[in-house]
C-alpha positions in Angstrom: 143.5 100.2 84.1 141.0 100.0 81.2 140.9 96.3 81.2 140.5 96.0 84.7 137.8 98.8 84.7 136.0 96.3 82.2 136.7 93.5 84.2 135.0 95.4 87.3 131.9 96.0 85.3 131.7 92.8 84.1 131.9 91.4 87.7 128.9 93.9 88.6 126.9 92.5 86.3 127.9 88.9 87.0 127.2 89.7 90.8 124.0 90.8 90.2 122.8 88.1 88.4 124.6 85.2 90.6 126.0 86.5 93.8 124.3 85.7 97.2 125.4 89.1 98.8 126.1 89.4 102.2 123.7 92.1 103.5 125.5 92.7 107.0 126.8 96.3 107.8 129.7 95.9 110.5 129.7 99.1 113.0 132.8 98.0 114.9 132.8 100.5 117.8 129.5 98.9 118.5 131.3 96.0 119.4 132.7 96.3 123.2 135.5 93.8 122.7 135.4 92.7 126.4 137.2 89.3 126.7 138.6 89.9 123.4 140.7 93.1 123.4 144.5 93.0 125.0 143.9 96.9 126.2 141.4 99.3 126.7 142.5 101.4 124.0 142.2 98.9 121.3 139.3 98.6 118.9 137.7 98.0 115.7 136.6 100.2 112.9 133.5 98.9 110.7 132.7 99.3 107.2 129.6 100.9 108.1 131.4 103.6 110.5 133.7 104.3 107.4 130.8 104.8 104.8 128.8 107.4 107.2 132.1 109.3 107.8 132.3 112.8 106.0 135.6 112.8 104.7 137.8 115.1 102.8 140.8 113.0 102.0 140.8 108.9 102.1 143.5 108.9 104.8 141.0 110.4 107.3 139.8 106.9 107.7 142.5 106.9 110.5 140.9 109.6 112.3 138.2 107.1 113.2 140.9 105.8 115.7 140.0 108.1 118.7 143.0 110.5 119.6 144.1 110.4 115.9 144.6 113.6 113.7 145.2 113.4 110.0 146.3 116.9 108.4 148.3 118.0 105.2 151.1 120.5 104.6 151.3 119.9 100.6 148.4 119.2 98.4 145.8 117.0 98.6 147.4 113.6 97.7 150.9 113.4 99.1 151.0 111.2 102.2 149.3 113.1 105.2 150.8 114.4 108.4 149.3 112.3 111.3 149.1 113.1 115.0 148.4 110.8 118.0 149.8 110.2 121.8 151.8 113.5 121.6 153.8 112.2 118.5 153.9 114.4 115.3 154.3 111.3 112.9 155.1 113.4 110.1 154.1 111.2 107.6 153.8 107.8 109.7 157.0 107.2 111.9 155.8 105.4 115.4 152.6 104.4 114.0 152.5 101.1 112.0 150.1 100.8 109.5 149.1 97.6 107.4 146.7 96.3 104.7 145.9 92.6 104.3 149.5 91.6 105.9 151.4 94.4 103.6 153.3 96.9 105.8 152.4 100.3 104.4 155.2 102.6 106.4 158.4 102.8 104.0 162.0 102.4 105.6 164.5 104.6 104.4 162.2 106.6 102.4 163.1 109.5 100.1 160.9 111.9 101.8 160.8 110.6 105.5 161.1 107.7 107.3 158.0 105.9 108.0 156.4 107.3 105.2 152.7 106.0 104.8 150.6 107.1 101.8 147.2 105.8 102.1 145.9 107.0 98.7 146.3 103.6 97.3 143.4 102.4 99.2 139.6 102.6 98.2 137.7 103.1 101.3 135.0 101.3 99.8 137.0 98.2 99.7 137.8 98.0 103.3 135.5 95.6 105.6 137.5 96.6 109.0 140.5 98.7 110.6 141.8 97.1 113.8 143.6 99.4 115.7 145.8 99.2 118.7 147.7 102.2 121.0 151.0 101.6 122.2 152.7 98.3 121.5 151.8 95.3 123.6 151.5 92.6 121.3 154.6 90.3 120.1 153.4 90.6 116.6 154.2 94.4 116.4 157.6 95.4 115.5 159.0 98.2 113.6 157.2 101.5 114.0 154.7 100.8 116.6 155.9 102.5 119.6 152.6 104.8 119.3 150.3 102.2 117.7 149.4 100.3 114.9 146.5 100.0 112.6 145.7 97.2 110.4 143.1 97.5 107.3 141.3 94.4 106.3 140.0 94.3 102.6 136.4 93.1 101.9 135.6 89.4 101.7 131.9 89.9 101.2 130.7 92.7 99.0 127.7 94.4 100.8 126.2 95.8 97.2 127.6 95.7 93.7 127.8 99.3 93.1 128.7 102.2 91.0 129.4 105.6 92.5 129.8 108.9 90.5 130.8 112.2 92.6 131.1 116.0 91.7 132.0 118.7 93.7 133.4 122.4 94.1 137.0 123.0 92.5 136.1 120.5 89.9 135.9 117.4 92.4 135.4 114.1 90.3 135.5 110.9 91.5 134.2 107.4 90.2 134.3 104.1 92.1 132.7 100.7 90.8 132.9 97.6 93.1 131.4 94.3 92.9 131.8 90.4 93.2 131.1 87.2 91.6 131.1 83.8 92.4 134.1 81.3 91.3 134.8 77.8 92.2 135.3 77.4 95.9 135.2 81.2 96.2 134.6 84.6 94.8 136.4 87.3 92.7 136.1 90.8 94.2 136.9 93.7 92.0 137.1 97.3 92.4 138.4 100.5 90.8 138.6 104.4 91.4 139.5 107.5 89.6 139.5 110.8 91.2 140.4 113.9 89.7 140.3 117.6 91.7 141.9 121.0 91.3 141.7 122.3 94.6 140.7 125.9 96.0 144.0 127.6 95.4 144.3 130.7 93.8 147.3 130.2 91.4 147.6 126.5 91.4 145.4 123.8 89.9 146.2 120.5 91.6 145.3 118.6 88.6 144.9 115.2 90.5 144.6 112.4 88.5 144.3 109.4 90.6 143.7 106.1 89.7 143.2 102.7 91.7 142.4 99.5 91.2 141.8 95.8 93.3 141.4 92.4 92.4 140.8 89.8 94.9 140.2 86.4 95.2 138.7 84.9 98.4 138.1 81.1 98.6 138.8 77.5 100.2 142.1 75.8 99.5 144.4 73.5 101.3 142.0 72.7 104.1 142.1 76.4 104.9 141.1 80.1 103.8 142.9 81.6 101.1 143.0 85.3 99.7 144.9 86.6 96.9 145.1 90.3 96.1 146.4 92.7 93.2 146.5 96.4 93.8 147.6 99.0 91.5 147.7 102.9 92.4 149.1 105.6 89.9 148.7 109.4 90.7 150.3 113.0 89.4 149.5 116.3 90.9 150.6 119.7 91.6 150.7 121.1 95.1 150.3 124.1 97.0 152.8 123.8 99.8 153.0 125.6 103.3 153.5 129.4 103.2 155.1 132.2 105.4 152.7 134.3 107.6 154.4 137.4 106.5 153.7 136.7 102.8 150.3 136.9 103.6 150.2 139.9 106.1 152.2 142.0 103.2 149.6 141.0 100.7 152.3 139.2 98.6 149.9 136.4 98.3 146.4 135.1 99.8 145.9 132.4 102.6 145.3 130.3 99.6 148.5 131.4 97.3 151.6 129.8 96.7 155.5 131.2 96.6 156.3 128.2 93.9 153.9 127.1 91.7 155.7 124.5 90.0 155.5 122.1 93.1 153.9 118.6 93.0 154.5 115.0 92.1 153.9 111.9 90.9 153.6 108.3 92.7 152.7 104.7 92.0 152.2 101.2 94.1 151.6 98.0 92.6 151.3 94.9 94.9 150.6 91.2 94.8 149.5 89.5 98.1 148.3 86.1 99.4 147.1 85.1 102.7 146.3 81.5 103.8 144.9 80.5 107.4 144.3 77.0 108.7 143.4 75.5 111.8 146.6 76.5 113.7 148.9 77.8 110.8 148.7 81.3 109.1 151.1 82.4 106.3 151.3 85.4 104.1 153.6 86.5 101.6 153.7 90.0 99.4 155.6 91.7 96.9 155.1 95.7 96.1 156.9 97.8 93.5 156.8 101.8 94.5 157.8 104.7 93.1 157.8 108.7 94.3 159.1 111.7 92.3 158.2 114.8 94.4 158.8 118.5 94.3 158.8 120.9 97.3 160.4 124.2 98.3 160.2 125.1 102.2 162.5 128.2 102.5 162.2 129.9 98.9 165.5 131.7 98.4 167.6 130.9 101.6 169.8 128.5 100.3 170.0 129.4 96.8 169.3 133.2 96.2 169.4 132.9 92.5 167.6 129.9 91.6 165.6 129.2 94.7 165.4 126.3 97.2 163.2 123.8 95.2 164.1 120.4 95.8 163.3 116.6 94.3 162.8 113.5 96.2 163.0 110.3 94.5 162.3 106.7 95.8 162.3 103.7 93.6 161.8 100.4 95.1 160.8 96.7 95.3 159.7 95.3 98.5 159.2 91.6 99.5 158.1 90.0 102.5 156.6 86.9 104.4 155.1 86.2 107.8 154.4 82.5 109.0 152.6 82.2 112.6 151.4 78.9 114.5 148.9 78.9 117.1 148.4 76.1 119.7 147.1 75.6 123.1 148.5 73.6 126.0 147.0 72.9 129.4 149.6 73.2 132.5 148.6 72.6 136.1 144.8 72.6 135.1 145.2 76.2 133.2 144.7 76.8 129.8 147.5 78.3 127.7 147.3 79.7 124.1 150.5 80.4 122.3 151.4 82.0 119.3 155.0 81.6 117.5 155.9 83.6 114.4 158.3 84.4 111.7 158.9 87.8 109.7 161.0 88.6 106.7 160.9 91.9 104.9 163.5 93.0 102.3 163.5 96.3 100.8 165.6 96.5 97.4 165.7 100.4 96.6 167.0 101.3 93.3 167.1 104.9 94.2 166.6 107.1 97.0 167.8 110.6 96.0 167.7 114.3 97.1 168.3 116.6 93.8 168.2 120.6 93.9 166.0 121.7 91.2 164.4 125.1 89.6 160.6 124.5 88.0 161.5 120.8 88.2 164.5 121.1 86.4 167.3 119.0 87.9 170.3 121.6 88.9 172.8 119.5 90.9 172.7 116.2 93.1 172.7 116.4 97.1 172.6 112.8 97.6 171.9 109.7 95.5 171.8 106.0 97.0 171.0 102.5 96.5 170.0 100.5 99.5 169.4 97.0 100.2 167.7 96.4 103.6 166.5 93.3 105.2 164.7 92.7 108.6 164.6 89.2 110.1 161.8 89.0 112.9 160.7 86.1 115.5 158.2 86.5 118.1 156.5 84.2 120.9 153.4 85.0 122.7 151.2 83.0 125.4 147.8 83.7 126.7 147.3 82.1 130.5 143.7 81.9 131.3 143.9 81.9 135.3 140.1 82.0 135.8 137.3 82.9 133.3 137.5 86.5 134.3 141.5 86.9 134.7 143.7 86.6 131.6 147.4 87.5 131.3 149.5 87.5 128.3 153.5 87.4 127.9 155.6 88.0 124.6 159.0 88.3 123.5 160.1 89.7 120.0 163.6 89.4 118.5 164.2 91.9 115.4 167.5 92.0 113.2 168.3 94.4 110.8 170.9 94.5 108.0 171.6 96.9 105.4 173.9 98.0 102.7 174.1 101.8 101.4 175.8 102.5 97.9 176.2 106.3 97.7 177.5 108.1 94.7 179.4 109.9 97.5 181.7 106.7 98.2 182.5 107.5 101.8 178.6 107.5 102.7 178.7 104.0 101.5 178.8 101.1 104.0 177.1 98.2 105.7 175.2 98.4 108.9 173.4 95.9 111.3 171.5 96.0 114.4 169.1 93.9 116.5 166.9 94.2 119.4 164.8 92.2 122.0 161.3 93.6 123.0 159.4 92.3 125.7 155.5 92.7 126.3 153.1 92.0 129.1 149.5 92.2 129.6 146.8 91.7 132.4 143.2 92.2 131.9 140.4 91.0 134.5 136.7 90.9 133.8 134.6 92.1 136.7 131.4 91.6 134.8 129.9 91.0 131.4 129.9 94.8 130.9 133.0 95.9 132.9 136.6 95.2 132.2 140.3 96.5 133.3 143.6 96.2 132.0 147.2 96.8 132.6 149.9 96.7 129.8 153.3 97.1 129.4 155.6 96.8 126.4 159.1 97.5 124.6 159.3 98.4 120.8 161.2 100.5 118.4 161.4 102.5 115.3 164.1 102.0 112.6 166.3 104.9 111.3 167.0 105.5 107.7 169.8 103.4 106.7 171.4 106.4 105.3 172.1 107.7 108.9 173.8 104.6 109.9 176.4 104.8 107.0 177.2 108.6 106.8 180.4 109.8 107.1 180.1 113.3 105.5 177.3 115.3 105.6 176.3 115.8 101.8 175.3 119.4 101.9 178.0 121.4 104.1 181.2 118.6 103.5 181.5 118.5 107.3 181.8 115.1 109.2 178.5 113.4 110.0 177.8 111.5 113.3 176.1 108.3 112.5 173.2 107.0 114.2 171.7 103.5 115.5 169.5 101.5 112.9 167.4 100.8 115.5 165.6 103.3 118.4 164.1 101.6 121.4 161.0 102.7 123.0 159.1 101.4 126.3 155.6 102.4 127.1 152.6 101.2 129.6 148.9 102.0 130.3 146.2 101.3 132.6 142.5 101.3 131.4 138.8 100.5 131.9 136.2 99.5 129.2 132.6 99.6 129.8 130.3 98.5 127.3 126.7 97.2 126.2 126.7 96.4 122.5 123.0 97.5 122.5 123.5 100.7 124.1 126.9 102.1 124.7 130.9 101.5 124.7 133.1 103.8 126.8 136.5 103.6 127.3 139.4 105.2 129.3 143.4 104.7 129.7 146.2 106.5 131.6 149.5 105.9 129.4 153.0 106.4 129.5 155.5 106.0 126.7 159.4 106.8 126.4 161.8 106.8 123.3 165.5 106.5 123.5 165.4 109.2 120.6 163.4 111.0 118.5 163.7 110.6 114.7 167.0 111.3 113.3 167.4 111.4 109.6 166.3 114.6 108.2 165.3 113.5 104.3 164.4 117.1 103.7 167.9 118.1 104.2 169.8 114.8 103.4 171.7 114.6 106.7 171.4 113.4 110.1 170.6 115.5 113.0 170.8 113.5 116.4 167.9 114.2 119.0 167.6 113.3 122.4 165.0 110.9 124.4 161.7 111.7 125.1 158.9 110.9 127.6 155.2 111.3 127.0 152.3 110.5 129.4 148.6 111.0 128.7 144.8 110.5 129.3 142.5 109.1 126.4 138.7 108.6 126.8 136.1 107.7 124.1 132.1 106.9 124.6 129.8 106.1 121.9 126.3 106.2 123.0 123.2 104.9 120.8 120.2 106.3 122.1 117.7 104.2 120.1 118.2 102.2 116.4 118.1 105.9 114.8 120.6 108.2 117.0 123.6 107.9 118.3 126.2 110.3 119.6 130.1 109.9 120.3 132.9 112.0 121.8 136.8 111.0 121.7 139.3 113.1 123.6 143.1 112.7 124.1 144.9 114.8 126.3 149.4 114.5 126.1 152.2 116.0 128.0 155.2 115.5 125.9 159.0 116.6 126.6 162.2 115.9 125.9 164.2 113.9 128.4 166.9 116.5 129.2 167.6 119.0 131.8 167.1 122.0 129.9 164.2 124.2 129.4 164.5 123.6 125.6 162.8 120.7 126.2 159.7 121.1 124.1 159.1 118.5 121.4 158.4 120.4 118.3 154.9 119.4 116.7 153.8 117.7 119.6 149.8 118.1 119.9 148.4 118.4 123.3 145.0 117.9 122.9 142.8 116.0 120.1 139.0 115.7 120.3 136.1 114.9 118.3 132.5 114.7 118.7 129.6 113.3 116.3 126.3 113.1 115.9 124.4 110.0 113.6 120.8 110.5 112.7 118.8 107.7 111.0 115.7 109.8 110.4 114.4 106.9 108.5 115.6 103.7 106.9 116.0 105.7 103.7 117.6 109.2 105.3 120.5 109.6 107.3 122.5 112.5 108.5 125.8 112.9 110.2 127.7 115.8 111.5 131.3 115.9 113.1 133.3 118.5 115.1 137.2 118.0 115.1 139.5 119.8 117.6 143.2 119.9 117.5 144.9 122.0 120.4 147.9 124.3 120.0 150.9 122.8 118.5 154.4 123.5 120.0 156.4 124.8 117.1 159.7 125.6 119.1 161.7 123.5 121.7 161.4 126.4 124.2 157.8 126.4 124.0 157.6 130.2 122.9 155.9 129.5 119.8 152.6 127.8 119.3 149.8 127.5 116.8 146.2 128.4 117.1 144.0 125.6 117.6 142.2 124.2 114.6 138.4 123.3 114.8 136.4 122.3 111.9 133.0 120.8 111.5 132.1 118.2 108.6 128.5 117.2 107.8 126.5 114.7 105.3 123.2 113.7 104.6 121.9 110.7 102.2 118.7 109.3 100.9 118.7 105.6 99.8 116.6 103.4 98.2 117.0 99.6 97.1 118.9 100.3 94.1 120.3 104.0 94.7 121.4 106.4 97.1 122.5 110.0 97.1 125.2 111.5 99.4 125.5 115.3 100.1 128.4 116.3 102.0 129.4 119.7 103.3 132.9 119.8 104.5 134.5 122.7 106.8 130.7 123.7 107.2 131.2 127.1 108.9 134.4 127.9 106.7 137.0 127.9 109.1 140.0 129.3 108.0 142.2 127.8 110.7 145.7 126.2 109.8 146.1 122.2 108.8 149.3 122.8 110.2 152.2 125.0 111.4 155.7 124.9 111.2 158.3 127.7 112.8 161.7 128.1 111.1 163.8 130.5 109.1 163.0 131.0 105.1 163.8 133.9 102.7 161.8 135.8 99.8 163.2 138.0 97.4 164.7 140.9 98.7 165.1 139.6 102.3 168.0 139.5 104.5 170.6 136.6 103.5 170.1 134.8 106.9 166.6 134.9 106.4 163.6 135.8 108.5 162.2 133.1 111.3 158.2 132.9 110.6 155.3 130.8 111.1 154.8 128.8 108.1 151.3 127.3 107.6 148.8 125.4 105.3 145.4 126.6 105.6 142.5 123.9 105.7 140.5 124.0 103.0 137.5 126.2 102.3 133.8 125.2 102.6 133.2 122.6 99.7 130.4 120.8 98.8 130.2 117.2 97.4 127.5 115.2 95.9 127.6 111.4 95.2 124.9 109.2 93.4 125.5 105.3 93.9 123.7 102.9 91.9 123.2 99.6 93.9 122.4 96.1 92.5 
């Protein structure tokens, strides 16, 4: 890390002397995408929007996607909780994320299927985020039922820069970013360090986050080539969710903890390459990943003496490649554009384990496995231009999954495989240069934890366990409108519908499987961005969702589903030097039980920022949770047991509060 930091600073200086720095700032929401997007609910987020958005955590970049909510139930730097289109995605299932062609979601993960940890991303190194709601493109596969987002690393650095940030609760952050010209290309380097103790009464989070990026961008083999090396290492202590009764009985405050020995460590190292020619596009990657996580959700319910703390471990290497070929044909006078693609992904998991612990000391093993999981995918998509205004797209995708589980409980070892064909179709019509209509339909899927496909014995109870399918199919559709003038406004609305053959089945926190029913969701999404002038703009985003299990029973509510997500923001460029932003985020009452009887309170929080910029320096001041709201970041309703309570425990609301108002100041040196 020290070597890369020195290299980065050297790159900063060299870039200052030699580089022809790109001055363009991208504001993706200003791009109406009429004639380009496949649906009304897809879009692009630019570096300018990321830069001006006040954020508590880096993963809140995803909240720039209309209708997406990002929260946290444990500490500051574990993977976040994500909500979109009526899904509690837990840590990422049913929303696929990638960065420069590398998948971020983790299959058969130690903490949860589809685990999506974005802490390895340096926000300043991202140029755009392309997002899609639903799964209407043949290139979208595993985890994409609710949607997907693709992070794109910078190819051009706007400034060589050094950032230093300080804030309350011992918040500290340093970032360096720069580039220098090389033969036929340029070298981009970035590094980040963050420390933070948090606002908690009895825990110092002691965050020690380190990130680094080294990237080459240039020309090779008659095409565009990029090679990126990324490194992430983090350790932390965490304040988990707490029961409401412990606060009501004055055992702890809202910022207190019942187990002060929780936390973990994680690392991610990757090397990836992308090449794009006139027709051919290729990418390949290798990732080394580790997680060591300590949690305690029920305190003394299962183990009255030692407590219920448990440890989840995940250690793996991931290898993958994607190859696609684009070409055009003409049939009966109609132009057609085709894309054919192949994908290969292999997870070599050395250890995925669940252990009973006390104060981070291992007591016993619940489950420990090694896995080898491979997926082979192919897809074809054709776009037919009937007229300059009418366009149709049709695609098909085939996925084959093969897995081999080796468990320390021999009867839970085994092999499993599954395959799936998914069809997609879209139609869009451009009424004018400013107005377009869209109709979309598509099938997709999420994979289940491979351990659930070979299980025979529940590792906790010893009872016979029910196996589950490796792949779970989904089907969705939407109709929408987009109305955009890139100089003044960008508005869109979509009515959508989505059904899933089964909600996620494997329970990583318990080490067993829990079959769930099929589900149906439908909703309305709206977004509007209005630029009053070059100094002032306003935006409004709202999402309304109805979610139910597809069963003939009154207990058909989906736990964790969010019916309403809304946000609005004002950005004011007072002058070329002064800029300010204020945002309101609202998450509606979440369903906590399947009978719909228990619901959380809504969450509303206001974040603000103001900045002053000169040619070679900039100062940013953020005031997060401006009105010091005490709402909950997340709520769950289940049974837990405090010392002295009945053996069966007490059902209660368990919550993690949003962090109190906090101020942060950043000084940036620009070259």
